[in-house]
DSSP file (Angstrom, degrees, kcal/mol; ACC not computed):
  #  RESIDUE AA STRUCTURE BP1 BP2  ACC     N-H-->O    O-->H-N    N-H-->O    O-->H-N    TCO  KAPPA ALPHA  PHI   PSI    X-CA   Y-CA   Z-CA
    1    1 A M              0   0    0      0, 0.0     2,-0.5     0, 0.0    68,-0.1   0.000 360.0 360.0 360.0 130.1    0.0    0.0    0.0
    2    2 A K        -     0   0    0      2,-0.0     2,-0.6     0, 0.0     0, 0.0  -0.857 360.0-155.9-102.4 126.5    1.4    3.3   -1.1
    3    3 A I        -     0   0    0     -2,-0.5     3,-0.1     4,-0.0     0, 0.0  -0.900   5.4-165.5-105.0 122.9    0.7    6.4    1.1
    4    4 A E     >  -     0   0    0     -2,-0.6     4,-2.1     1,-0.1     3,-0.3  -0.933  11.8-152.9-109.3 117.5    0.8    9.7   -0.6
    5    5 A P  H  > S+     0   0    0      0, 0.0     4,-2.5     0, 0.0     5,-0.2   0.861  94.6  54.9 -57.3 -38.3    1.0   12.7    1.7
    6    6 A N  H  > S+     0   0    0      1,-0.2     4,-2.5     2,-0.2     5,-0.2   0.912 109.2  46.7 -64.4 -41.8   -0.7   15.1   -0.8
    7    7 A N  H  > S+     0   0    0     -3,-0.3     4,-2.8     2,-0.2    -1,-0.2   0.905 112.5  50.8 -65.1 -41.2   -3.7   12.8   -1.2
    8    8 A T  H  X S+     0   0    0     -4,-2.1     4,-2.3     2,-0.2    -2,-0.2   0.920 112.3  46.0 -62.5 -44.2   -4.0   12.4    2.5
    9    9 A I  H  X S+     0   0    0     -4,-2.5     4,-2.5     2,-0.2    -2,-0.2   0.916 113.4  49.6 -64.7 -43.6   -3.9   16.1    3.1
   10   10 A N  H  X S+     0   0    0     -4,-2.5     4,-2.5    -5,-0.2    -2,-0.2   0.905 111.4  49.4 -62.3 -41.3   -6.4   16.7    0.3
   11   11 A N  H  X S+     0   0    0     -4,-2.8     4,-2.6     2,-0.2    -2,-0.2   0.901 111.6  48.6 -64.9 -41.0   -8.8   14.1    1.7
   12   12 A L  H  X S+     0   0    0     -4,-2.3     4,-2.5     2,-0.2    -2,-0.2   0.899 112.3  48.8 -65.6 -39.9   -8.5   15.6    5.2
   13   13 A T  H  X S+     0   0    0     -4,-2.5     4,-2.1     2,-0.2    -2,-0.2   0.916 112.5  48.2 -64.8 -43.3   -9.2   19.1    3.7
   14   14 A L  H  X S+     0   0    0     -4,-2.5     4,-2.0     2,-0.2    -2,-0.2   0.916 112.9  47.9 -63.1 -44.0  -12.2   17.8    1.8
   15   15 A A  H  X S+     0   0    0     -4,-2.6     4,-2.3     1,-0.2    -2,-0.2   0.900 110.5  51.5 -64.3 -41.4  -13.6   16.0    4.9
   16   16 A A  H  X S+     0   0    0     -4,-2.5     4,-2.3     1,-0.2    -1,-0.2   0.893 109.0  51.3 -63.7 -39.2  -13.1   19.1    7.0
   17   17 A G  H  X S+     0   0    0     -4,-2.1     4,-2.3     2,-0.2    -1,-0.2   0.895 109.4  50.0 -64.0 -40.3  -15.0   21.1    4.5
   18   18 A K  H  X S+     0   0    0     -4,-2.0     4,-2.4     2,-0.2    -2,-0.2   0.912 111.3  48.3 -65.3 -42.4  -17.9   18.7    4.4
   19   19 A V  H  X S+     0   0    0     -4,-2.3     4,-2.8     2,-0.2    -2,-0.2   0.913 110.8  51.5 -63.8 -41.6  -18.2   18.7    8.2
   20   20 A K  H  X S+     0   0    0     -4,-2.3     4,-2.0     2,-0.2    -2,-0.2   0.916 111.4  47.1 -62.6 -43.3  -18.1   22.5    8.3
   21   21 A N  H  X S+     0   0    0     -4,-2.3     4,-2.1     2,-0.2    -1,-0.2   0.910 113.5  48.7 -63.6 -41.7  -20.9   22.7    5.7
   22   22 A S  H  X S+     0   0    0     -4,-2.4     4,-2.5     1,-0.2    -2,-0.2   0.897 109.7  51.7 -65.5 -40.3  -22.9   20.1    7.6
   23   23 A E  H  X S+     0   0    0     -4,-2.8     4,-2.7     1,-0.2    -1,-0.2   0.889 108.4  52.4 -63.1 -38.3  -22.4   22.0   10.9
   24   24 A G  H  X S+     0   0    0     -4,-2.0     4,-2.1     2,-0.2    -2,-0.2   0.918 110.2  47.1 -63.5 -43.8  -23.6   25.1    9.2
   25   25 A K  H  X S+     0   0    0     -4,-2.1     4,-2.1     2,-0.2    -2,-0.2   0.920 113.4  49.0 -63.4 -43.4  -26.8   23.5    8.0
   26   26 A F  H  X S+     0   0    0     -4,-2.5     4,-2.7     1,-0.2    -2,-0.2   0.917 110.9  49.3 -63.4 -43.2  -27.4   21.9   11.5
   27   27 A S  H  X S+     0   0    0     -4,-2.7     4,-2.5     2,-0.2    -1,-0.2   0.858 108.6  53.9 -67.5 -33.6  -26.8   25.3   13.2
   28   28 A E  H  X S+     0   0    0     -4,-2.1     4,-2.1     2,-0.2    -1,-0.2   0.938 111.9  44.4 -62.3 -46.3  -29.3   27.0   10.8
   29   29 A I  H  X S+     0   0    0     -4,-2.1     4,-2.2     1,-0.2    -2,-0.2   0.924 113.6  50.3 -64.0 -44.1  -32.0   24.5   11.7
   30   30 A L  H  X S+     0   0    0     -4,-2.7     4,-2.5     1,-0.2    -1,-0.2   0.889 108.6  52.3 -63.0 -39.0  -31.2   24.7   15.4
   31   31 A N  H  X S+     0   0    0     -4,-2.5     4,-1.8     2,-0.2    -1,-0.2   0.903 108.7  50.5 -62.9 -41.4  -31.4   28.5   15.3
   32   32 A K  H  <>S+     0   0    0     -4,-2.1     5,-1.8     1,-0.2     6,-0.7   0.913 111.5  48.6 -61.6 -41.8  -34.8   28.3   13.6
   33   33 A V  H ><5S+     0   0    0     -4,-2.2     3,-1.4     1,-0.2    -2,-0.2   0.920 110.3  50.2 -65.0 -43.6  -36.0   25.9   16.3
   34   34 A E  H 3<5S+     0   0    0     -4,-2.5    -1,-0.2     1,-0.3    -2,-0.2   0.808 105.0  57.9 -66.3 -29.1  -34.7   28.1   19.1
   35   35 A K  T 3<5S-     0   0    0     -4,-1.8    -1,-0.3    -5,-0.2    -2,-0.2   0.520 115.3-116.3 -79.2  -3.7  -36.4   31.2   17.6
   36   36 A G  T < 5S+     0   0    0     -3,-1.4    -3,-0.2    -4,-0.3    -2,-0.1   0.600  82.8 120.6  82.8  10.8  -39.7   29.3   17.9
   37   37 A K  S   <S+     0   0    0     -5,-1.8     2,-0.3     2,-0.1    -4,-0.2   0.715  72.7  43.3 -79.3 -20.0  -40.3   29.3   14.1
   38   38 A D  S    S-     0   0    0     -6,-0.7    -2,-0.1    -5,-0.2     2,-0.1  -0.825  79.1-127.3-124.8 162.4  -40.5   25.5   14.0
   39   39 A D    >>  -     0   0    0     -2,-0.3     4,-1.5     1,-0.0     3,-0.6  -0.196  44.0 -77.5 -99.1-169.4  -42.1   22.8   16.2
   40   40 A A  H 3> S+     0   0    0      1,-0.2     4,-2.4     2,-0.2     5,-0.2   0.802 125.5  61.9 -63.0 -30.2  -40.8   19.7   17.9
   41   41 A A  H 3> S+     0   0    0      1,-0.2     4,-2.1     2,-0.2    -1,-0.2   0.895 103.6  49.2 -64.2 -38.7  -40.8   17.8   14.7
   42   42 A K  H <> S+     0   0    0     -3,-0.6     4,-2.4     2,-0.2    -1,-0.2   0.870 108.8  53.4 -67.6 -35.9  -38.2   20.2   13.2
   43   43 A L  H  X S+     0   0    0     -4,-1.5     4,-2.4     2,-0.2    -2,-0.2   0.926 109.2  48.3 -63.4 -43.5  -36.1   19.8   16.3
   44   44 A M  H  X S+     0   0    0     -4,-2.4     4,-2.4     1,-0.2    -2,-0.2   0.890 110.1  52.6 -63.7 -37.7  -36.2   16.0   15.9
   45   45 A E  H  X S+     0   0    0     -4,-2.1     4,-2.2     2,-0.2    -2,-0.2   0.912 109.7  48.5 -62.4 -42.8  -35.2   16.4   12.3
   46   46 A A  H  X S+     0   0    0     -4,-2.4     4,-2.2     2,-0.2    -2,-0.2   0.899 111.5  49.8 -64.2 -40.9  -32.2   18.6   13.3
   47   47 A C  H  X S+     0   0    0     -4,-2.4     4,-2.4     1,-0.2    -2,-0.2   0.889 110.7  49.7 -65.3 -39.3  -31.2   16.1   15.9
   48   48 A Q  H  X S+     0   0    0     -4,-2.4     4,-2.4     2,-0.2    -2,-0.2   0.878 109.4  52.1 -67.0 -36.9  -31.4   13.3   13.3
   49   49 A Q  H  X S+     0   0    0     -4,-2.2     4,-2.2     2,-0.2    -2,-0.2   0.906 109.7  48.9 -64.9 -40.9  -29.3   15.3   10.9
   50   50 A F  H  X S+     0   0    0     -4,-2.2     4,-2.3     2,-0.2    -2,-0.2   0.932 111.8  48.7 -62.7 -44.7  -26.7   15.8   13.5
   51   51 A E  H  X S+     0   0    0     -4,-2.4     4,-2.8     1,-0.2    -2,-0.2   0.887 108.9  54.4 -61.5 -38.3  -26.7   12.1   14.3
   52   52 A S  H  X S+     0   0    0     -4,-2.4     4,-2.6     2,-0.2    -1,-0.2   0.899 107.4  49.7 -61.8 -41.7  -26.4   11.4   10.5
   53   53 A I  H  X S+     0   0    0     -4,-2.2     4,-2.1     2,-0.2    -2,-0.2   0.924 112.2  48.2 -61.6 -44.8  -23.3   13.6   10.4
   54   54 A F  H  X S+     0   0    0     -4,-2.3     4,-2.1     1,-0.2    -2,-0.2   0.926 112.8  46.9 -62.5 -46.3  -21.8   11.8   13.3
   55   55 A I  H  X S+     0   0    0     -4,-2.8     4,-2.8     1,-0.2     5,-0.2   0.891 109.5  54.9 -64.3 -39.4  -22.6    8.4   11.8
   56   56 A H  H  X S+     0   0    0     -4,-2.6     4,-2.6     1,-0.2    -1,-0.2   0.914 108.0  48.9 -60.4 -42.4  -21.2    9.5    8.4
   57   57 A Q  H  X S+     0   0    0     -4,-2.1     4,-2.4     2,-0.2    -1,-0.2   0.903 111.2  50.6 -63.6 -39.8  -17.9   10.4   10.1
   58   58 A M  H  X S+     0   0    0     -4,-2.1     4,-2.5     2,-0.2    -2,-0.2   0.942 111.8  46.6 -62.1 -46.8  -17.8    7.1   11.8
   59   59 A I  H  X S+     0   0    0     -4,-2.8     4,-2.6     1,-0.2    -2,-0.2   0.919 112.7  50.1 -62.0 -44.1  -18.4    5.2    8.6
   60   60 A S  H  X S+     0   0    0     -4,-2.6     4,-1.7     1,-0.2    -1,-0.2   0.909 112.5  46.4 -62.1 -42.6  -15.8    7.2    6.8
   61   61 A Q  H  X S+     0   0    0     -4,-2.4     4,-0.7     2,-0.2    -1,-0.2   0.873 112.4  50.2 -69.6 -36.2  -13.2    6.6    9.5
   62   62 A M  H >< S+     0   0    0     -4,-2.5     3,-1.0    -5,-0.2     4,-0.4   0.921 110.2  50.4 -65.4 -41.9  -13.9    2.9    9.6
   63   63 A R  H >< S+     0   0    0     -4,-2.6     3,-1.4     1,-0.2    -2,-0.2   0.845 102.4  61.9 -64.4 -33.1  -13.6    2.7    5.8
   64   64 A A  H 3< S+     0   0    0     -4,-1.7    -1,-0.2     1,-0.3    -2,-0.2   0.723  95.7  61.2 -66.4 -20.4  -10.2    4.5    6.0
   65   65 A T  T << S+     0   0    0     -3,-1.0    -1,-0.3    -4,-0.7    -2,-0.2   0.632  83.5  92.6 -81.2 -12.7   -8.8    1.6    8.1
   66   66 A I  S <  S-     0   0    0     -3,-1.4     2,-0.1    -4,-0.4    -3,-0.0  -0.709  83.0-123.5 -83.7 122.5   -9.4   -0.9    5.3
   67   67 A P        -     0   0    0      0, 0.0     2,-0.2     0, 0.0    -2,-0.1  -0.400  23.4-123.2 -67.1 138.8   -6.3   -1.3    3.2
   68   68 A E        +     0   0    0     -4,-0.1     2,-0.3    -2,-0.1     5,-0.0  -0.552  46.2 145.7 -80.0 146.3   -6.9   -0.6   -0.5
   69   69 A G        +     0   0    0     -2,-0.2     2,-0.2     3,-0.1     3,-0.2  -0.931   7.6  96.5-162.1-177.2   -5.9   -3.3   -2.9
   70   70 A G  S    S-     0   0    0     -2,-0.3    -2,-0.0     1,-0.2     3,-0.0  -0.563  79.3 -64.6 114.5-179.6   -6.9   -4.9   -6.1
   71   71 A L  S    S+     0   0    0     -2,-0.2     2,-0.3     2,-0.1    -1,-0.2   0.860 112.4  45.8 -76.9 -37.4   -5.9   -4.7   -9.7
   72   72 A L  S    S-     0   0    0     -3,-0.2     2,-0.1     1,-0.0    -3,-0.1  -0.809  83.2-114.9-112.3 149.2   -7.0   -1.1  -10.3
   73   73 A E        -     0   0    0     -2,-0.3     2,-0.4     1,-0.1    -2,-0.1  -0.439  41.0 -98.6 -74.0 154.7   -6.5    2.1   -8.4
   74   74 A K        -     0   0    0     -2,-0.1    -1,-0.1     1,-0.1     2,-0.1  -0.615  41.6-138.4 -75.4 126.7   -9.5    3.8   -6.9
   75   75 A S     >  -     0   0    0     -2,-0.4     4,-2.1     1,-0.1     5,-0.1  -0.359  19.6-112.0 -82.6 165.6  -10.6    6.7   -9.2
   76   76 A T  H  > S+     0   0    0      1,-0.2     4,-2.4     2,-0.2     5,-0.2   0.893 119.1  54.1 -62.5 -40.1  -11.8   10.1   -8.0
   77   77 A G  H  > S+     0   0    0      1,-0.2     4,-2.6     2,-0.2    -1,-0.2   0.892 107.5  49.9 -61.5 -40.0  -15.3    9.3   -9.2
   78   78 A E  H  > S+     0   0    0      2,-0.2     4,-2.7     1,-0.2    -1,-0.2   0.889 109.6  51.4 -66.6 -39.0  -15.4    6.1   -7.2
   79   79 A E  H  X S+     0   0    0     -4,-2.1     4,-2.2     2,-0.2    -2,-0.2   0.907 111.4  47.4 -63.5 -41.8  -14.2    8.0   -4.1
   80   80 A I  H  X S+     0   0    0     -4,-2.4     4,-2.5     2,-0.2    -2,-0.2   0.933 113.1  48.4 -64.6 -45.6  -17.0   10.6   -4.6
   81   81 A F  H  X S+     0   0    0     -4,-2.6     4,-2.6     1,-0.2    -2,-0.2   0.914 110.7  51.2 -60.8 -42.6  -19.6    7.8   -5.1
   82   82 A Q  H  X S+     0   0    0     -4,-2.7     4,-2.5     1,-0.2    -1,-0.2   0.899 110.6  48.6 -62.4 -40.8  -18.4    6.0   -2.0
   83   83 A D  H  X S+     0   0    0     -4,-2.2     4,-2.2     2,-0.2    -1,-0.2   0.908 112.2  48.4 -66.0 -41.6  -18.6    9.1    0.1
   84   84 A M  H  X S+     0   0    0     -4,-2.5     4,-2.2     2,-0.2    -2,-0.2   0.895 111.9  50.0 -64.7 -39.2  -22.1    9.8   -1.2
   85   85 A L  H  X S+     0   0    0     -4,-2.6     4,-2.6     2,-0.2    -2,-0.2   0.917 110.1  50.0 -64.7 -44.0  -23.1    6.2   -0.5
   86   86 A D  H  X S+     0   0    0     -4,-2.5     4,-2.4     1,-0.2    -2,-0.2   0.890 109.7  51.8 -60.6 -39.6  -21.7    6.5    3.0
   87   87 A Q  H  X S+     0   0    0     -4,-2.2     4,-2.2     2,-0.2    -1,-0.2   0.908 110.3  47.9 -64.8 -41.2  -23.7    9.7    3.5
   88   88 A Q  H  X S+     0   0    0     -4,-2.2     4,-2.6     2,-0.2    -2,-0.2   0.903 110.2  52.2 -66.7 -40.7  -26.9    8.0    2.4
   89   89 A Y  H  X S+     0   0    0     -4,-2.6     4,-2.7     1,-0.2    -2,-0.2   0.933 109.8  49.9 -57.1 -45.6  -26.2    5.0    4.7
   90   90 A A  H  X S+     0   0    0     -4,-2.4     4,-2.4     1,-0.2    -2,-0.2   0.903 110.6  48.6 -62.5 -42.2  -25.8    7.4    7.6
   91   91 A E  H  X S+     0   0    0     -4,-2.2     4,-2.5     2,-0.2    -1,-0.2   0.921 113.1  47.8 -64.1 -43.1  -29.0    9.2    6.8
   92   92 A N  H  X S+     0   0    0     -4,-2.6     4,-1.5     2,-0.2     6,-0.2   0.903 111.9  49.5 -64.7 -41.2  -30.9    6.0    6.6
   93   93 A I  H  <>S+     0   0    0     -4,-2.7     5,-2.6    -5,-0.2    -1,-0.2   0.926 112.3  48.4 -62.6 -44.5  -29.4    4.7    9.8
   94   94 A S  H ><5S+     0   0    0     -4,-2.4     3,-1.3     1,-0.2    -2,-0.2   0.917 112.1  47.5 -63.6 -44.4  -30.3    7.9   11.6
   95   95 A K  H 3<5S+     0   0    0     -4,-2.5    -1,-0.2     1,-0.3    -2,-0.2   0.764 107.4  58.1 -69.3 -24.4  -33.9    7.9   10.3
   96   96 A A  T 3<5S-     0   0    0     -4,-1.5    -1,-0.3    -5,-0.2    -2,-0.2   0.365 138.4 -75.4 -87.1   5.9  -34.4    4.2   11.3
   97   97 A G  T X 5 -     0   0    0     -3,-1.3     3,-0.8    -4,-0.1     6,-0.2   0.089  65.6-158.4 123.2 -22.9  -33.5    4.9   14.9
   98   98 A G  T 3 < -     0   0    0     -5,-2.6    -4,-0.1     1,-0.2   -50,-0.0  -0.063  51.3 -45.4  55.9-145.7  -29.8    5.3   14.7
   99   99 A I  T 3  S-     0   0    0    -48,-0.0    -1,-0.2     0, 0.0    -5,-0.1   0.279  84.0 -97.1-106.9   6.8  -27.5    4.9   17.6
  100  100 A G  S <> S+     0   0    0     -3,-0.8     4,-1.8    -6,-0.1     5,-0.1   0.364  94.3 114.7  96.5  -4.5  -29.7    6.9   20.0
  101  101 A L  H  > S+     0   0    0      1,-0.2     4,-2.6     2,-0.2     5,-0.2   0.895  74.2  53.9 -66.8 -40.1  -27.8   10.2   19.8
  102  102 A A  H  > S+     0   0    0      1,-0.2     4,-2.7     2,-0.2    -1,-0.2   0.910 109.2  48.5 -61.7 -42.1  -30.7   12.0   18.1
  103  103 A K  H  > S+     0   0    0     -6,-0.2     4,-2.8     2,-0.2    -1,-0.2   0.905 110.9  50.2 -65.9 -41.2  -33.1   11.0   20.9
  104  104 A I  H  X S+     0   0    0     -4,-1.8     4,-1.7     2,-0.2    -2,-0.2   0.938 113.3  45.8 -62.4 -46.8  -30.6   12.1   23.6
  105  105 A L  H  X S+     0   0    0     -4,-2.6     4,-2.2     1,-0.2     5,-0.2   0.923 113.4  50.0 -61.1 -44.4  -30.1   15.5   21.9
  106  106 A Y  H  X S+     0   0    0     -4,-2.7     4,-2.8     1,-0.2    -2,-0.2   0.929 108.5  52.1 -60.6 -46.0  -33.9   15.9   21.5
  107  107 A D  H  < S+     0   0    0     -4,-2.8    -1,-0.2     1,-0.2    -2,-0.2   0.840 114.0  44.2 -60.7 -33.1  -34.6   15.1   25.1
  108  108 A Q  H  < S+     0   0    0     -4,-1.7     4,-0.3    -5,-0.2    -1,-0.2   0.808 120.4  38.8 -81.8 -29.6  -32.1   17.7   26.2
  109  109 A L  H >X S+     0   0    0     -4,-2.2     4,-1.2    -5,-0.2     3,-0.8   0.732  97.1  77.2 -93.8 -23.2  -33.2   20.4   23.8
  110  110 A A  H 3X S+     0   0    0     -4,-2.8     4,-2.4     1,-0.2     3,-0.3   0.869  88.2  58.0 -58.9 -40.5  -37.0   19.9   23.9
  111  111 A P  H 3> S+     0   0    0      0, 0.0     4,-2.1     0, 0.0    -1,-0.2   0.860 102.8  55.6 -59.7 -32.2  -37.5   21.7   27.3
  112  112 A R  H <> S+     0   0    0     -3,-0.8     4,-1.5    -4,-0.3    -2,-0.2   0.901 109.3  46.4 -64.0 -40.2  -35.9   24.8   25.8
  113  113 A I  H  X S+     0   0    0     -4,-1.2     4,-1.6    -3,-0.3    -1,-0.2   0.919 112.4  49.5 -68.5 -43.9  -38.4   24.9   23.0
  114  114 A N  H  < S+     0   0    0     -4,-2.4    -1,-0.2     1,-0.2    -2,-0.2   0.850 110.4  50.9 -65.0 -34.5  -41.4   24.2   25.3
  115  115 A N  H  < S+     0   0    0     -4,-2.1    -1,-0.2    -5,-0.2    -2,-0.2   0.830 112.2  46.4 -72.7 -31.5  -40.3   27.0   27.7
  116  116 A K  H  <        0   0    0     -4,-1.5    -2,-0.2     1,-0.2    -1,-0.2   0.751 360.0 360.0 -82.1 -24.4  -39.9   29.6   24.9
  117  117 A A     <        0   0    0     -4,-1.6    -1,-0.2    -5,-0.1    -2,-0.1   0.505 360.0 360.0 -75.5 360.0  -43.3   28.7   23.2
């Protein structure tokens, strides 16, 4: 297995950018919820999205531990497809009940919404 520092740095930069974009989306939804513009269902949606981001990072890090091999090198298109597939897996896992993180977040944030309404 050949490790190329430039690819590793580029992958880390790309991953950091995705997390930053996801955090921005989550914080926008959370701000709407805190302002009372959305109801408890929107709060649960925001919590599930956060859990989805967390699960996606877990899946990506687990996949990074698997050594690459085979006859052909992995193309950029394949890497993009794999990341999109991992993201979809994470969203499906979160919506199906996930690992419980969304419920914990919801339980902690719901009283704030009820007190402001």
